N, C-alpha and C positions, 0 to 999 in steps of 0.2 A: 494845369495846376497850375491854383493860388498856392500863397505861401500856406493859405489856414490852412486849406485840402491838405500840404504838405504834413503840415503839425496833428493835425486828428489820422493822420493813416501811421506818422512814426506811430506816436502815443496806442495804438491800437496796436502796432508791429510788436511795441513791448511786452503790453499785458498779454498781448495772444504768445509772444517769447516767453515770460516769463511763467504766462497756464501750463504750455508745454512742457517747459520746463518741471516746472511741482507732479507735471504732470507723468514726469516722468519716475522724476523723484519717488513718488508714491506708488506708484503701480511697478516700474521695475527695482529701484533700490539703488546707493549711489556703489558705482565700484567700491567690492569691496567687504561691502555688506551679507553678499549670497545669498539672497534673494531675489529670483526675479518672476515676475510673471506677463505674460502674454498680454493682448489689449483686450481681448474676452474674461480673462480669467480662465481658460483653459488649460494654466499649465503655471508652474512653479519650480525653482531650485533653490533646495537649501543644501546643498551636494557633502556642504563640509559637517552639516549633523552625525552624531554618531550612528544614528539610523539613517541616513540620507534619504531626504526624498526629490525628486526629478522633477522636473518639466514634463515630463511624458508618464508620469502617475495619473489617471484620475483621479479625480478627489472630494468630497462633499465638504463646503464648509467654507469659513476662511483662510488665507494664505496666511495672516495672524491670531488666527487663534488660537488662547492658549495655551491648548491642548492638543495632540493630534494622535490618534491613531492610524498606526502604519500596522494593516490588517493584510497577511501572508492565507491566503484563500484557495479553493479547490473548487471550484465548478461542481464537481459529482461528488465532492463527501458529505454526508448526510448531516455529518457537524458542524462543516461549515454554512450550512442549508438552514442550520437550526441558534445561528449566532446570526444569523442575518435578523431575527426576529427582535435581537439585542441589540443589534443595532440602530436600528430602528427606534426602538426603545431611548437610547442614548441620543439622538436626534434631534424627538421629540421636548425628552426632558433639559436639553442645556442649548438646543441651537445651532444655530452657524457660524456668532458671533463667538462661544466659548471653548469649543470643539470641534476640530476635523479629523476628518476619515479619508486616509490614503489607498487606496487599494496596492496589493502587493499579488504575484500573482507567482503561487506553491504547487502546481498540478506534481500526486503521485504519480509513481510509478506505474502503479496496480490499478490506478482509473486511467481504462485505455481512450476515457473520452473528455477527461480534464483539460489538455492542452494544448487537443483543437479546439474547443471550447472558449480556453485563453487564448490565443492565436485569437480565435475570431475576436473577441469582445476588444481586443487593444487594437485590431482594427476599425472596430467602428469608432472605438474614442482617438483613432488619428486619421478617422474621415469624419468623423461627426461633432468630435469635443465629448466634454462629458455629460450632457445632457441625454445627447446619444446612448454616451456609452453605458450609462446608473436604467435606462429602458430595456437595454438587453440585456446586461445582465439581471436585471428582475424577472423578467420571462427565462432565463438560463436557471435561475436561483426554482423558477416556478415548475420549470420541466427538468430536471435532474435524470428522469431517465430518459430521455428524446432529445439528448445532445448528437442531434445529426448536422449533416452537411443544409441540406431542406429545410430544415429549422432553424440555421442556422443564420442561412439568405431572408427567412422569413421576417424572421426577428430584426435584423437589420432594419432591413426597410420599414418595416414600421416602426425603428426608430429615429429616422428618418435620413438612413447614410444612403446614398446611390447604389444600389444592385450591382450597376455593372462593375463599378468602381473596388463596389468588397469583395468580385467575386474575384476578378481580376487578381489584386490585394493577397486574395487568399492564396488561389492556386502559383502568386510567385514566392509564397510566404514572407511576406513582406516587413509584415510587422513580428514573425517570429525570434529575433532577435531578444525583443524587450522583455518579453516572456521567459526567455534564455538569461539574462541579465538579471531578472528577479530572483529565479534560482540559485544562480549561484551568490547573489546578496544576503539569499538567505540561509544556504551555507553556511559563510562566511559571521555572520550574527547567528547560528547556532542554534537555525530553527529547523525540528525534526518532523515536526508532524503539521496538522491543520485543523479548527484553525488556527495561529499561532500569533496572538496583539501584541504589540510594543506604545503602551503609552507612554510618550516621554519617553521613550526606551524602557521601560517598565513591562518583561514580558507579563506576559497572560495568556496562559495554556487553554485550550480548550473550546467547546464551547460552554462556557462560564453566567453565572444568572448575572445576570443585571447589577445587584447588589455590590460582587463583587469589582464588578468596573468601574461602578458608583462611586466605590471608596477608593482607590487607585487615582479617578478622576477628580475628585474632591480635593482631596491631597494636592496634585498638582496645580489644582489651578488655585488654590494657597500660597503658592513655591511664584507660579505665573506672578498674581498680584505683586507678589515679597522683590521679585525682580524688575517690575516696571517699574515701583514704587524708589525702588533705589537710583532710578536710570538706564536700564536695556531698555531701549527700544523694543518696542511689541517684534516684530520682524526678525528679533535676535533672539525672543523667550525657548522657541524651541531649541534651538541649535545648542545655546546654554546649558539645557535642561539635561537635552537627552548625555550631553556631551559628559554631567553629572552620572545622570540615573544608570547610565550601561556603565561608567570607572566601577559603581556602586558592585556592579552583576558579577560574578564568575566567569570567566573567558571563556567566549564559546570555544576557543581553543586547546580549550583544558578539556571540554565533554566531547569533541573530536576527536581526540589523540588515545578517547578508552577505549581499549579491544574493544573488538564487534561481538563478543560472550564473554563469561565470565570464565573464561579456560585458562587459569594460573598457567604462564610460562615457562615454566619448569615439570609441567605437568609429563610425565613420561607413559604416564597409563599406556598399554598397548593393545589395540580393541581387536576381536575374528572381524575384517572384515575380505571375506573371500572375495576371490578373483571371476571366478566363473568362467561366464562363456562370453564376459563384455568386453568391449572392444580398447584393443591396446596400441599403444603409440610409443615406438622406440623397440629399444632393445628388450626380447622380450625374456630372455634371462639376466635381466638386470639386476642385482643386488638391491637396489632402492625402490619400493612400489610407492608411487603415487595413486590413492584410489581419492577419487574427483565426484562428487555426489553434486549436480549441475544442472541447469534450467535456463535453454538459450534463449530466452525472454527476459532474463534478469538481468536489470544491468550490474552489480556487481559484480556477478558471474561473467560478463563480458569484461570486466574492468581487469580481473585476474588472469585473461587468459595472457597478455603480453607477458604478466608473470612469469607462466608455468612455460611461455614459447621459451624465455631467456634462459630458465631452469634449465628444460632439453637440449638447451645449445653447449651452459658452462658444464654441465656431468655426464656431459654426450654417451656413452652406451652402461653409465651406472643408473642410469634412472628409468623407470618407464612411468608412463601416467595411462590410469584405468576409468571408462570413465562408464558413471551410472547415472542414469533421469532419476534426477528427481524437481517434476515440473510443480510446482506451486500451484495451489488450488486460485489465485489469485490472477493469474496469470492464463489468462484464458488460447493462448498462440503459444504455448510451451509444450500442450500433447501435441497437436498436428507436427512440431517444429521435428520432435520427438521422431513420429513416430516415421516423417517425409527422411530420416538422419539414418532410423534403420534398415529403411526397401533400400537406401542405397548403399547400404552394408550386402543386404543381400546380391545387391545388383551387383558391387562392385571389390567386395570387402572391406578389412579393416581400412583397407589407404582410401575408399573410396568413402567409406566412412567419417575418417577424421577432414576429409574434403567437403564434406556438407558442412561438418561442422564448423569448420574457418568460415565456407561461405555467409552459415546462419548466423555469427556471431559479428560479423562485417556487417553485415545487413540488418540488424538487430538495431531500433526494436522494428522496422517492417518486416513481419512477418504475415501480413495476411494469405492467404488463399494465393492473388494473382504476382504478387512477390514470391513466394514459395515455388509455381510452374518459371518464372522469367529464373531464378536459381537454378530450378530442376533442368530447366534447358543448359544453360552456361556446363556444368557439370555434364551433361550429358547422361544423365537421368531419361525413366522412359515417363512421364508425368499423367498418363493414364495411370500404371500401376502406381504410380505416388499419392496421387488424387484417392485413388480406389482403397489405398492405405488406411489413408486417414479419415475416407468417410468411416471406414469399415477396422477402427479400429484393429488391426490385422497384429498388431502386436501390446497392445494392451498386457497383456499375461506375463510380459518380458517385464514390459514398465514395472506394469503391479510390483514382479517381483523385486525391483531394486528400489523400487517406491519402501516396501514392506523392509529389507535391509535397511534403509534411511530411518525408517524407527526405529527398528530395533537400536540402531545402536543412535540413536539422536540425535542424526542430523538434520535436523529440522526445518534451517535455514537450509541456505546457501549462499557462496558457493561452502562446502561443508568438507575438509580433504581428511585423508588420513593416512601418515609417511611410515610406511612398514607398519602401522596399524596405530601412529602415535597422530591425537586432534590436534588438528588446524582449521581455525573458524576467518573465514569472511575472507575478502582480499584486503590480505594483509601484505605491507610492503620484504620485499625479495630477502634480505634479511631475517627476517624470521623464516620463512623457509629453511635459507641455505643452515643454520645454527642446527635444525634438527637433522635436516637432509646427510652433514656434518659426521652430527654423531651416529648417526645410523648405517655410514661409510666405512667409521673406523670401526662397531662395532660390524661390523658382517663382515670387512678384511682379515677378522680376530675369526671369525667359524668359518669362513671359506682356508685359512690359513690348519683350521683343525679336523677339515676333514668333507668337509659342507659344497658339494658344487653349488657357484653361482645362482646356477638356477632351480634348486631346491631352499637359497635361503628362505624365501619369503614363506612358503610351503613351513618350512621347520618353526620360523615364527609365528606363526597359524595357533602351531600345534601347542603352542601353554600361552596362547592370547585370551583377554581375557572376553567372555562370551556375555554379553550384555543381555540386561534382564531385561522381563519387557516392560519394566520404569525403575527408574533410578535408585538403586538398593538403600534402603533406611540406616543410620548409623549401628555398628558394630550388626547387625544382622545381613549377610552378604550373597546375595540374590533374592534378599524380599523383597517382592514387588512393591511399590509406593502405595500409599495410604494416603488421602482425604478427608478432613472432617466435611462431609458436602448431607446436608440434610435429605429426610426419608422421604418421599415422595406423597403426596397429599392428593382426596378425592379432584382436586381440582386435573391432574395429569391423569394423560392418556396413558393408558396400560393393557397389557394382552398376556394371555397365556396364563399360568397358575396363578390364582387369588392370592392364595397363602402359601406363595410358592418360599422356605425361608432364603433362595437368594434372587434380590431384587439388580437387573439388570438398568441404571438408568444410562438412557440414551441420551445424553447433550449434543445434539446437532443443528444444521443447515441444510434447508431445500434444497439451495440453490450450491452445496459443497459440493464437490465432484468424488471425495473424499467419502463422504457422508454416504454417496450413492453406493463407493464402495465396499462400504463396511455393512452396508447392507443385506448385501448375500450370502457377507456370513453371518449376520444373525440367525439366514432362513437356515446355513446349516446348524446352530448352536440350537434352533426350535427343533429343527428335529430331531439331534441328540438328547434333549433332555425334558421335552416337554415342559410336563405341568412343574418339572421340580423347580422351574426357573419363572420370576415374572419379567419383561420386556415394561419400561416406562419409558413415556417419551419425558425431554424436557428441548426446549426450547432454546435456541443464540445463534439466533440471525447475525451471522456477521456483515460488518457495517462498507465493506466495499461490496457487497454482493445484491447487486441494485431493486431485485427482485426476493429478495429471502424474508425480508419483516414482512412484507403484503402478505406473502405466500404462507408463513407462522401465519399472520393473523385468519387468514382464511380457513387453514387449516383445526385453528382454533375455534371458527365460528362452525364449522361443519361437524366438532364435536361436541358444542353446546345445542346443538339442534339434533345431532343422527348417535350421537353417546361415542364406545368408545368402537365401536365397530364400524362405522358409516368414521369414525378418524382414523381408523387403519387402512378403509380402503381409497378415501384421497390422500392419503398420504401412501400409499401403492400408487396410483396417477399422477402424482409430482412427482416424484422420484424417476416411475419412467418416462415423463417428457419434461425433463429436466437440460437436457442438450439437443431438443428440440427447437428450434427460433421462434419465440412466441412463449414456447410452453408454458412459460411461469406468468403470462403476462394478463395483466388485468381479465382482457377479454376471457382468456383462459380456465383461469380460474372458476369465472363465476358458468363456465361450460360445464367443468367438471361435478361443479355445487349442484349442478341442474341435473346431470344424469344421476346422482345419488339420489334426487328427490326433494332437496334443499328446500325449503320458504325462502323464494329469492329477492323477496319484499326485505326479509331479516336481515339478509344476506350479505346484501348490496348495502345497507344501512349501516352493519357492523365495518365494513371497510371503509365509507364514505367516513361513519364518524368514531373509526381505529377506535372501537369497543375492546378488544383483547390487548391493546400496545402495551396498556400500563403493564396487566399482568407476563407478561412478555419481556419486556424493559426489566420488569423483576426478577425474573431468567434467569436474563443476560448479565444481571449484579451477584444473581447468587454462583452463578458461573466462575467469575472473575473474581470474586470476594475467595473461591477456592484457589484458585489459584491456576483453572485451567483458562486459555486464552485462546486456541484454535479447536479447529472440529474437522472430524468428529472426537470428542471429549463418554468413555464411557467408566461410571464409578457400576464392577460389582462389588453389592455391599459397602463396604468403607476401599475395598483395592482402585485405585484406575489405572485405565489402560489409554494411554493416547494417541489416535490415528490408527487406520485401518492398516490393524497387525493383522496376520496369518490367524488362522482357527486354532491351530496349537498352543499360543501364546494365549488366549483367552481361555480354554482348558483348560492347562492348568491352573489360571487363576478362579474358576469356577470349580473346577473339584475340590480347588484347597479351600472355599469359602462353604463349599459343601459340606467338603468334613469337621470346617469350625462349629457351622451353623446344627450338627449330631447332638 
């Protein structure tokens, strides 16, 4: 090598080195700047931001964009599906240099397919990067009702990911930790539902319209420009703004510390909650009785189990726990689990029930039939009998009695407990339980000293306990059923029975809700008893976590449009008959039932494709929400409200009252 060549080589090496250093500084940042991106731009770290962004987060846009939207979302949530269109508008309006969108997973516990979809999407991101992720992401939202393993594999392959590597990673749950990390961050930041957006740290909850996002984005763009003009580096703008904006928001920990229900801590009302024939754990003659309304699939119920176990140890023979089933409608495996434990009790008594109870909570959320079969074998149960009990709903009547009691005492959520009749709601800290238990021990000690046997203490307390009305009492009117301001029906609402009846029963309902199905039998009894003295009206309120409910409501309203009241009620019956049948409410089934009724199928299919009746159904949902009706079924009897699938007698009392007032 000659001297000239060496000099040229040195110069080229020097320039290359300087370019490499410049490239590193531009793409990864200097140490301390807390922003890094890999060579493909597939990841970015801004961990010191108040809303941290990780190199493991899928994103759209430039890492140095002045505005970052961190979106906590759920692939099965219909409202999350709705906000996707808004995100597309934002991308189009602002472009990649002004707005970055960062995805965080927040699968809700009652969406059974949401977490598997989230793990699959994170697997695609890990194996294929951003482009592959967003392709998979788009398919998942297009097919929210088909979030299956088979489809995950298909969409991953379409996104360009090696399907064998994808399958292996899913089987090994390799990237599930990222989803759990996002969930934990969401809890820390006060994210309670989905979709939840944080625009440079400023929260925008729900599927808000584009203008709502635009208002915040435009404000943040101005602030970002001012920061850059004053000398802040572009890659530090997000960190600085999130810290400022998040500091101005109410601390999420304050929200987290609020009680799970508006039950005053000093409320000493004693409610009448009979033990009946329910399973009992502990000393059957204990002076303190804790009645627990619970759900085997509920994560909060699982959380409270350790607390209850510790209470049983701390209070020994002074405390007993009574189990009542309260399976929630959006937990599709809660009822099969309840049936299994009932069968375990039949085979092995209360000890068998509590062993099964423990095993199911240890296994929660794995409660599919294959899981239950494995638990049954471990417990020494006859799986054939257990499966038969589940399939035939052998203990449905007993479970329904528990649910009816829960409705009577307004135990709408889980876990919900009564300690010697005193209400405590949610997975509260153990000290909250102990305050009530200690007070009850002191009170019952006095009762025992006064001559009441310990075995009769609870029975004695229940003699003077308050009987819950069908709905909360109005002020100054003890025992009066609740009244609500709810609009009268119009010709647009399907109805049956007495056209000019003075008592109108408006059934605010959802075709996929199991409790709505349960109340249908009660409505039939009411029709037999009152005939044309009543008029029953249908009002749609499909709940967002029931994936088939909205389409079923749209289909029913199209049948109503074509076939009138008679056709609607026949179709209505068919939907409830097939509610629990696999595929019983999917699109092919809805078309089949309509064809059987002689509907014009071209019009019917067009109505579903074009969502002809969706606006009127959404107006019905708003009407229910505006009246404070949050769940289904909700029943209006003239201006009286009854919530839930309550026993026939509860309805009869209010119907008789309404008839008397209508004379």
